[in-house]
BALOBA-1460 file (C-alpha; in Angstrom, 3 decimals):
// residues 284
<rec num="1" residu="m" x="-24.878" y="-15.387" z="-13.086"/>
<rec num="2" residu="t" x="-27.550" y="-17.700" z="-13.288"/>
<rec num="3" residu="q" x="-25.631" y="-20.795" z="-12.195"/>
<rec num="4" residu="p" x="-23.805" y="-19.329" z="-9.248"/>
<rec num="5" residu="l" x="-26.996" y="-18.138" z="-7.571"/>
<rec num="6" residu="a" x="-28.919" y="-21.195" z="-7.963"/>
<rec num="7" residu="l" x="-25.619" y="-22.834" z="-6.207"/>
<rec num="8" residu="f" x="-26.214" y="-20.175" z="-3.555"/>
<rec num="9" residu="h" x="-29.902" y="-20.960" z="-3.268"/>
<rec num="10" residu="s" x="-29.419" y="-24.979" z="-2.818"/>
<rec num="11" residu="l" x="-26.333" y="-24.399" z="-0.600"/>
<rec num="12" residu="r" x="-28.656" y="-22.077" z="1.617"/>
<rec num="13" residu="q" x="-31.260" y="-24.967" z="1.832"/>
<rec num="14" residu="v" x="-28.853" y="-27.585" z="2.284"/>
<rec num="15" residu="a" x="-27.683" y="-25.117" z="5.744"/>
<rec num="16" residu="e" x="-31.162" y="-24.938" z="6.798"/>
<rec num="17" residu="q" x="-32.194" y="-28.925" z="6.835"/>
<rec num="18" residu="q" x="-28.981" y="-29.375" z="8.297"/>
<rec num="19" residu="d" x="-29.362" y="-26.881" z="11.015"/>
<rec num="20" residu="w" x="-25.836" y="-25.165" z="10.687"/>
<rec num="21" residu="q" x="-25.480" y="-22.869" z="13.719"/>
<rec num="22" residu="y" x="-21.712" y="-21.399" z="12.194"/>
<rec num="23" residu="i" x="-21.297" y="-21.461" z="8.947"/>
<rec num="24" residu="y" x="-23.963" y="-20.148" z="6.532"/>
<rec num="25" residu="p" x="-24.326" y="-18.798" z="2.816"/>
<rec num="26" residu="v" x="-24.878" y="-15.508" z="1.622"/>
<rec num="27" residu="w" x="-24.780" y="-13.685" z="-1.753"/>
<rec num="28" residu="s" x="-22.754" y="-10.859" z="-1.158"/>
<rec num="29" residu="r" x="-22.595" y="-7.242" z="-2.681"/>
<rec num="30" residu="r" x="-19.259" y="-6.653" z="-1.897"/>
<rec num="31" residu="a" x="-17.956" y="-9.994" z="-2.396"/>
<rec num="32" residu="q" x="-19.837" y="-9.797" z="-6.217"/>
<rec num="33" residu="g" x="-20.980" y="-13.546" z="-5.574"/>
<rec num="34" residu="l" x="-21.332" y="-16.194" z="-3.626"/>
<rec num="35" residu="s" x="-19.663" y="-16.196" z="0.347"/>
<rec num="36" residu="i" x="-19.365" y="-18.617" z="2.996"/>
<rec num="37" residu="g" x="-20.107" y="-16.854" z="6.541"/>
<rec num="38" residu="i" x="-18.653" y="-17.713" z="9.900"/>
<rec num="39" residu="n" x="-20.583" y="-16.814" z="12.371"/>
<rec num="40" residu="l" x="-18.841" y="-16.684" z="15.952"/>
<rec num="41" residu="h" x="-22.023" y="-14.844" z="17.534"/>
<rec num="42" residu="p" x="-24.735" y="-16.785" z="17.029"/>
<rec num="43" residu="n" x="-26.209" y="-15.440" z="20.578"/>
<rec num="44" residu="h" x="-26.772" y="-12.000" z="18.541"/>
<rec num="45" residu="c" x="-24.167" y="-9.982" z="20.706"/>
<rec num="46" residu="c" x="-21.624" y="-7.609" z="19.422"/>
<rec num="47" residu="n" x="-19.724" y="-4.870" z="21.280"/>
<rec num="48" residu="w" x="-20.758" y="-1.711" z="18.975"/>
<rec num="49" residu="h" x="-24.555" y="-1.177" z="18.131"/>
<rec num="50" residu="c" x="-24.181" y="0.387" z="14.353"/>
<rec num="51" residu="i" x="-27.794" y="1.988" z="13.731"/>
<rec num="52" residu="y" x="-28.172" y="0.211" z="10.392"/>
<rec num="53" residu="c" x="-26.898" y="-2.942" z="11.200"/>
<rec num="54" residu="q" x="-29.337" y="-5.762" z="9.984"/>
<rec num="55" residu="v" x="-29.196" y="-8.289" z="12.852"/>
<rec num="56" residu="p" x="-32.269" y="-8.818" z="14.798"/>
<rec num="57" residu="g" x="-33.043" y="-8.878" z="18.684"/>
<rec num="58" residu="l" x="-28.611" y="-7.084" z="18.677"/>
<rec num="59" residu="q" x="-27.734" y="-6.774" z="22.217"/>
<rec num="60" residu="r" x="-24.278" y="-6.170" z="24.094"/>
<rec num="61" residu="g" x="-23.126" y="-8.845" z="25.729"/>
<rec num="62" residu="a" x="-20.404" y="-11.735" z="26.132"/>
<rec num="63" residu="s" x="-18.858" y="-14.103" z="23.242"/>
<rec num="64" residu="p" x="-20.939" y="-17.455" z="23.257"/>
<rec num="65" residu="e" x="-18.286" y="-20.765" z="23.820"/>
<rec num="66" residu="i" x="-17.928" y="-22.220" z="20.064"/>
<rec num="67" residu="d" x="-17.894" y="-25.642" z="19.623"/>
<rec num="68" residu="m" x="-14.749" y="-26.112" z="17.380"/>
<rec num="69" residu="p" x="-15.612" y="-29.407" z="16.206"/>
<rec num="70" residu="r" x="-19.155" y="-28.605" z="15.123"/>
<rec num="71" residu="l" x="-18.094" y="-25.033" z="13.465"/>
<rec num="72" residu="q" x="-15.272" y="-27.383" z="11.180"/>
<rec num="73" residu="d" x="-17.107" y="-30.405" z="10.684"/>
<rec num="74" residu="e" x="-20.005" y="-27.690" z="9.137"/>
<rec num="75" residu="l" x="-17.167" y="-26.262" z="7.456"/>
<rec num="76" residu="t" x="-16.281" y="-29.433" z="6.126"/>
<rec num="77" residu="a" x="-20.023" y="-30.584" z="5.086"/>
<rec num="78" residu="c" x="-20.322" y="-27.111" z="3.097"/>
<rec num="79" residu="l" x="-17.347" y="-27.474" z="1.151"/>
<rec num="80" residu="d" x="-17.710" y="-31.182" z="-0.050"/>
<rec num="81" residu="w" x="-21.049" y="-30.110" z="-0.853"/>
<rec num="82" residu="l" x="-19.840" y="-27.424" z="-3.177"/>
<rec num="83" residu="t" x="-17.237" y="-29.482" z="-4.617"/>
<rec num="84" residu="e" x="-19.958" y="-32.166" z="-5.603"/>
<rec num="85" residu="h" x="-22.739" y="-29.852" z="-6.966"/>
<rec num="86" residu="l" x="-20.482" y="-27.663" z="-9.472"/>
<rec num="87" residu="p" x="-22.571" y="-27.111" z="-12.230"/>
<rec num="88" residu="a" x="-19.628" y="-28.268" z="-14.510"/>
<rec num="89" residu="a" x="-16.688" y="-30.453" z="-13.062"/>
<rec num="90" residu="s" x="-14.154" y="-28.529" z="-15.363"/>
<rec num="91" residu="l" x="-14.482" y="-25.694" z="-12.990"/>
<rec num="92" residu="a" x="-12.741" y="-25.192" z="-9.649"/>
<rec num="93" residu="v" x="-14.817" y="-23.860" z="-6.405"/>
<rec num="94" residu="s" x="-13.228" y="-20.283" z="-6.626"/>
<rec num="95" residu="d" x="-14.728" y="-20.044" z="-9.955"/>
<rec num="96" residu="y" x="-18.015" y="-20.133" z="-7.989"/>
<rec num="97" residu="v" x="-17.133" y="-19.173" z="-4.397"/>
<rec num="98" residu="q" x="-15.776" y="-15.931" z="-3.611"/>
<rec num="99" residu="d" x="-14.559" y="-16.447" z="-0.194"/>
<rec num="100" residu="i" x="-14.977" y="-17.781" z="3.713"/>
<rec num="101" residu="a" x="-15.403" y="-14.207" z="5.560"/>
<rec num="102" residu="f" x="-15.754" y="-13.972" z="9.402"/>
<rec num="103" residu="a" x="-18.680" y="-12.183" z="9.978"/>
<rec num="104" residu="g" x="-21.716" y="-13.045" z="11.424"/>
<rec num="105" residu="d" x="-23.639" y="-11.469" z="13.725"/>
<rec num="106" residu="g" x="-21.161" y="-9.618" z="15.964"/>
<rec num="107" residu="e" x="-17.808" y="-8.632" z="15.710"/>
<rec num="108" residu="p" x="-15.894" y="-11.590" z="15.028"/>
<rec num="109" residu="t" x="-12.540" y="-11.272" z="16.705"/>
<rec num="110" residu="t" x="-14.197" y="-10.245" z="20.218"/>
<rec num="111" residu="s" x="-14.672" y="-13.855" z="20.812"/>
<rec num="112" residu="p" x="-11.907" y="-15.683" z="22.597"/>
<rec num="113" residu="q" x="-11.806" y="-18.172" z="19.959"/>
<rec num="114" residu="f" x="-11.295" y="-16.211" z="16.719"/>
<rec num="115" residu="s" x="-7.849" y="-17.507" z="16.850"/>
<rec num="116" residu="a" x="-8.719" y="-21.181" z="17.396"/>
<rec num="117" residu="a" x="-11.607" y="-20.614" z="14.234"/>
<rec num="118" residu="l" x="-9.196" y="-19.150" z="11.814"/>
<rec num="119" residu="s" x="-6.517" y="-21.714" z="12.309"/>
<rec num="120" residu="c" x="-9.434" y="-24.105" z="11.739"/>
<rec num="121" residu="v" x="-10.297" y="-22.605" z="8.641"/>
<rec num="122" residu="q" x="-6.506" y="-22.327" z="8.005"/>
<rec num="123" residu="q" x="-5.523" y="-26.385" z="8.436"/>
<rec num="124" residu="l" x="-8.752" y="-27.563" z="6.401"/>
<rec num="125" residu="l" x="-7.792" y="-25.349" z="3.340"/>
<rec num="126" residu="s" x="-4.414" y="-26.701" z="3.341"/>
<rec num="127" residu="q" x="-5.872" y="-30.435" z="3.329"/>
<rec num="128" residu="k" x="-7.693" y="-29.604" z="0.166"/>
<rec num="129" residu="p" x="-6.783" y="-29.092" z="-3.618"/>
<rec num="130" residu="e" x="-6.421" y="-25.976" z="-4.552"/>
<rec num="131" residu="a" x="-9.821" y="-26.358" z="-6.942"/>
<rec num="132" residu="d" x="-11.438" y="-27.096" z="-3.686"/>
<rec num="133" residu="r" x="-10.853" y="-23.846" z="-1.919"/>
<rec num="134" residu="p" x="-12.991" y="-20.688" z="-2.145"/>
<rec num="135" residu="a" x="-11.057" y="-17.783" z="-3.761"/>
<rec num="136" residu="r" x="-9.521" y="-16.463" z="-0.494"/>
<rec num="137" residu="v" x="-10.345" y="-15.743" z="3.579"/>
<rec num="138" residu="r" x="-11.825" y="-12.763" z="4.775"/>
<rec num="139" residu="l" x="-11.993" y="-11.210" z="7.900"/>
<rec num="140" residu="i" x="-15.197" y="-8.202" z="8.376"/>
<rec num="141" residu="t" x="-14.426" y="-6.472" z="11.164"/>
<rec num="142" residu="n" x="-15.334" y="-3.292" z="12.760"/>
<rec num="143" residu="g" x="-11.493" y="-3.426" z="14.043"/>
<rec num="144" residu="s" x="-11.694" y="-2.725" z="17.685"/>
<rec num="145" residu="q" x="-9.667" y="-5.610" z="18.944"/>
<rec num="146" residu="m" x="-6.779" y="-4.478" z="16.442"/>
<rec num="147" residu="h" x="-4.823" y="-3.379" z="19.310"/>
<rec num="148" residu="l" x="-4.925" y="-6.644" z="20.784"/>
<rec num="149" residu="a" x="-1.401" y="-9.086" z="20.757"/>
<rec num="150" residu="t" x="-3.748" y="-12.145" z="19.876"/>
<rec num="151" residu="t" x="-6.099" y="-10.370" z="17.261"/>
<rec num="152" residu="q" x="-2.799" y="-8.725" z="16.017"/>
<rec num="153" residu="q" x="-0.837" y="-12.322" z="15.693"/>
<rec num="154" residu="a" x="-4.148" y="-13.925" z="13.766"/>
<rec num="155" residu="m" x="-3.991" y="-10.949" z="11.286"/>
<rec num="156" residu="h" x="-0.197" y="-12.204" z="10.520"/>
<rec num="157" residu="v" x="-1.873" y="-15.720" z="10.088"/>
<rec num="158" residu="l" x="-4.916" y="-14.140" z="7.808"/>
<rec num="159" residu="q" x="-1.949" y="-12.748" z="5.558"/>
<rec num="160" residu="q" x="0.220" y="-16.655" z="5.333"/>
<rec num="161" residu="m" x="-3.089" y="-17.378" z="3.988"/>
<rec num="162" residu="e" x="-3.189" y="-14.974" z="1.312"/>
<rec num="163" residu="g" x="-6.176" y="-13.318" z="2.948"/>
<rec num="164" residu="e" x="-7.519" y="-9.550" z="3.476"/>
<rec num="165" residu="v" x="-9.552" y="-7.948" z="6.089"/>
<rec num="166" residu="w" x="-12.435" y="-5.538" z="5.642"/>
<rec num="167" residu="f" x="-11.678" y="-2.653" z="8.103"/>
<rec num="168" residu="k" x="-15.139" y="-0.639" z="9.519"/>
<rec num="169" residu="l" x="-14.880" y="3.061" z="8.866"/>
<rec num="170" residu="d" x="-18.375" y="4.750" z="8.542"/>
<rec num="171" residu="a" x="-17.415" y="8.534" z="10.655"/>
<rec num="172" residu="g" x="-15.355" y="11.316" z="9.804"/>
<rec num="173" residu="n" x="-15.234" y="12.527" z="13.250"/>
<rec num="174" residu="d" x="-16.008" y="11.443" z="16.989"/>
<rec num="175" residu="a" x="-19.948" y="12.373" z="16.938"/>
<rec num="176" residu="e" x="-20.039" y="10.104" z="14.076"/>
<rec num="177" residu="m" x="-18.504" y="7.333" z="15.326"/>
<rec num="178" residu="l" x="-21.097" y="7.779" z="18.417"/>
<rec num="179" residu="t" x="-24.235" y="8.239" z="16.278"/>
<rec num="180" residu="v" x="-23.663" y="5.900" z="13.709"/>
<rec num="181" residu="n" x="-21.820" y="2.752" z="15.129"/>
<rec num="182" residu="d" x="-22.524" y="3.761" z="18.992"/>
<rec num="183" residu="a" x="-18.911" y="3.133" z="19.434"/>
<rec num="184" residu="r" x="-17.399" y="5.495" z="22.947"/>
<rec num="185" residu="l" x="-13.864" y="6.062" z="21.305"/>
<rec num="186" residu="p" x="-12.007" y="8.659" z="19.790"/>
<rec num="187" residu="l" x="-11.847" y="8.449" z="16.171"/>
<rec num="188" residu="s" x="-8.075" y="9.291" z="16.309"/>
<rec num="189" residu="l" x="-8.013" y="5.964" z="18.309"/>
<rec num="190" residu="h" x="-9.924" y="3.991" z="15.855"/>
<rec num="191" residu="l" x="-7.324" y="4.932" z="12.847"/>
<rec num="192" residu="q" x="-4.551" y="3.741" z="14.814"/>
<rec num="193" residu="r" x="-6.012" y="0.552" z="15.111"/>
<rec num="194" residu="l" x="-6.635" y="0.784" z="11.281"/>
<rec num="195" residu="k" x="-2.806" y="1.631" z="11.231"/>
<rec num="196" residu="a" x="-2.035" y="-1.578" z="13.022"/>
<rec num="197" residu="c" x="-4.189" y="-3.667" z="10.701"/>
<rec num="198" residu="s" x="-3.020" y="-2.344" z="7.798"/>
<rec num="199" residu="q" x="0.354" y="-3.002" z="8.535"/>
<rec num="200" residu="l" x="-0.031" y="-6.746" z="9.221"/>
<rec num="201" residu="c" x="-2.547" y="-7.373" z="6.302"/>
<rec num="202" residu="p" x="-3.884" y="-6.351" z="3.348"/>
<rec num="203" residu="t" x="-6.924" y="-4.177" z="4.346"/>
<rec num="204" residu="w" x="-9.922" y="-2.438" z="2.794"/>
<rec num="205" residu="v" x="-11.891" y="-0.056" z="4.339"/>
<rec num="206" residu="q" x="-15.558" y="0.036" z="4.014"/>
<rec num="207" residu="t" x="-17.556" y="2.207" z="4.813"/>
<rec num="208" residu="a" x="-21.802" y="2.543" z="4.567"/>
<rec num="209" residu="v" x="-22.706" y="6.214" z="3.363"/>
<rec num="210" residu="m" x="-26.615" y="7.157" z="4.449"/>
<rec num="211" residu="q" x="-28.676" y="10.122" z="4.837"/>
<rec num="212" residu="r" x="-30.671" y="10.208" z="8.012"/>
<rec num="213" residu="r" x="-33.333" y="12.368" z="8.938"/>
<rec num="214" residu="v" x="-32.309" y="14.656" z="12.031"/>
<rec num="215" residu="e" x="-34.745" y="17.260" z="13.208"/>
<rec num="216" residu="n" x="-36.319" y="18.051" z="9.972"/>
<rec num="217" residu="k" x="-32.948" y="18.007" z="8.023"/>
<rec num="218" residu="l" x="-31.355" y="15.327" z="5.533"/>
<rec num="219" residu="v" x="-27.771" y="14.691" z="7.335"/>
<rec num="220" residu="t" x="-25.596" y="12.752" z="5.179"/>
<rec num="221" residu="t" x="-22.773" y="10.616" z="6.897"/>
<rec num="222" residu="p" x="-19.955" y="10.207" z="6.766"/>
<rec num="223" residu="s" x="-19.319" y="13.388" z="6.319"/>
<rec num="224" residu="l" x="-16.701" y="13.903" z="3.290"/>
<rec num="225" residu="d" x="-14.527" y="16.507" z="4.413"/>
<rec num="226" residu="g" x="-13.770" y="14.738" z="7.373"/>
<rec num="227" residu="y" x="-13.545" y="11.549" z="5.961"/>
<rec num="228" residu="i" x="-11.019" y="12.122" z="3.594"/>
<rec num="229" residu="e" x="-8.707" y="14.007" z="6.165"/>
<rec num="230" residu="a" x="-9.035" y="10.638" z="8.531"/>
<rec num="231" residu="l" x="-7.933" y="8.771" z="5.341"/>
<rec num="232" residu="q" x="-5.258" y="10.450" z="3.696"/>
<rec num="233" residu="p" x="-2.595" y="9.564" z="5.712"/>
<rec num="234" residu="f" x="-3.710" y="5.472" z="5.312"/>
<rec num="235" residu="k" x="-3.519" y="6.119" z="1.410"/>
<rec num="236" residu="e" x="-0.214" y="4.533" z="0.814"/>
<rec num="237" residu="n" x="-1.347" y="1.682" z="3.249"/>
<rec num="238" residu="i" x="-4.773" y="0.603" z="2.401"/>
<rec num="239" residu="a" x="-5.888" y="-1.983" z="-0.862"/>
<rec num="240" residu="g" x="-8.685" y="0.560" z="-1.181"/>
<rec num="241" residu="i" x="-12.057" y="1.526" z="-0.094"/>
<rec num="242" residu="l" x="-15.136" y="-0.344" z="-0.162"/>
<rec num="243" residu="l" x="-18.505" y="2.366" z="-0.392"/>
<rec num="244" residu="y" x="-21.616" y="1.009" z="-0.001"/>
<rec num="245" residu="s" x="-25.385" y="1.730" z="0.600"/>
<rec num="246" residu="i" x="-27.871" y="0.592" z="3.335"/>
<rec num="247" residu="a" x="-29.592" y="-2.252" z="1.164"/>
<rec num="248" residu="r" x="-31.598" y="-4.008" z="3.728"/>
<rec num="249" residu="a" x="-33.765" y="-2.358" z="5.948"/>
<rec num="250" residu="s" x="-31.876" y="-1.685" z="9.845"/>
<rec num="251" residu="q" x="-33.221" y="-3.624" z="13.087"/>
<rec num="252" residu="q" x="-31.399" y="-0.853" z="14.921"/>
<rec num="253" residu="d" x="-32.953" y="2.393" z="13.710"/>
<rec num="254" residu="t" x="-36.172" y="2.795" z="15.491"/>
<rec num="255" residu="q" x="-36.665" y="6.545" z="14.888"/>
<rec num="256" residu="a" x="-36.719" y="5.313" z="10.992"/>
<rec num="257" residu="s" x="-34.473" y="7.789" z="10.042"/>
<rec num="258" residu="i" x="-31.909" y="6.247" z="7.836"/>
<rec num="259" residu="q" x="-32.674" y="6.562" z="3.844"/>
<rec num="260" residu="t" x="-30.937" y="5.102" z="0.983"/>
<rec num="261" residu="p" x="-28.634" y="8.147" z="-0.720"/>
<rec num="262" residu="d" x="-29.173" y="7.901" z="-4.282"/>
<rec num="263" residu="l" x="-26.052" y="6.162" z="-6.343"/>
<rec num="264" residu="s" x="-24.811" y="9.702" z="-7.445"/>
<rec num="265" residu="l" x="-23.952" y="10.242" z="-3.734"/>
<rec num="266" residu="l" x="-21.579" y="7.523" z="-3.471"/>
<rec num="267" residu="q" x="-20.081" y="8.053" z="-6.795"/>
<rec num="268" residu="r" x="-19.411" y="12.119" z="-5.627"/>
<rec num="269" residu="y" x="-17.596" y="10.508" z="-2.625"/>
<rec num="270" residu="a" x="-15.758" y="7.651" z="-4.688"/>
<rec num="271" residu="a" x="-14.981" y="10.694" z="-7.288"/>
<rec num="272" residu="a" x="-13.584" y="12.898" z="-4.416"/>
<rec num="273" residu="l" x="-11.217" y="10.192" z="-2.758"/>
<rec num="274" residu="q" x="-10.184" y="8.743" z="-6.468"/>
<rec num="275" residu="a" x="-9.085" y="12.645" z="-7.179"/>
<rec num="276" residu="r" x="-6.774" y="12.196" z="-3.640"/>
<rec num="277" residu="g" x="-5.764" y="8.569" z="-5.094"/>
<rec num="278" residu="f" x="-7.749" y="6.203" z="-3.778"/>
<rec num="279" residu="n" x="-9.131" y="2.945" z="-4.666"/>
<rec num="280" residu="v" x="-12.326" y="2.788" z="-4.547"/>
<rec num="281" residu="r" x="-15.410" y="0.541" z="-5.664"/>
<rec num="282" residu="v" x="-18.772" y="1.216" z="-5.348"/>
<rec num="283" residu="f" x="-21.790" y="-0.986" z="-4.479"/>
<rec num="284" residu="a" x="-25.263" y="0.979" z="-4.634"/>
């Protein structure tokens, strides 16, 4: 573990020194190691406003214009640096870098240039030896644009790249969608978008399990029964479920209501889902 973590810290210094705008290294619990993030919203704009979001200054607004040559140059510099600084010459980049992940400070698929950015990554990786590529390419998404033909075409490209999607689902009913994600759409519509996504590309559902103090009562979301009922029709379509707790302080929880649940609560959710045949991973 020490060597990959040291590599991450060194790469983060490089990113800061070179003032990368779109590419950033992160140590990811769910990816279980070093992840290379692509941020298509350096303006901190997102179409959702999740209560647990850790992005400072988050706002709703338009996606910015992406400087595609700069994005390509930053990603090239990042991958070249990794190749040159691997601790052992016999190891591949994929031994240290778990993924290239479209994530960032806003919903990646709301960017009109998301497809172009994905194609840029595809072209860049195709020019590199397999040993110089990260393990996979991922899209971390709230799924809000999965009904659009342009997004679905991008999912087809991601599938061709042997990539995968992590699709946000934090609710077991409409009220939780509004409270947790500030998303004004029915859960049933969100699930239709999950269905479309899972039919196009390998898809994991990612869920933030949290407790919130509401009028002196501790409320857990998502509600387990509603959550299981929502996901049951997708058991054969999704790769699995990523359950995780809130590890860093929210920048949106103005009432300081969020509490990190005990590991035992996550394990109870996981056991209930596994009993119904779901593949589940837990990240406390």
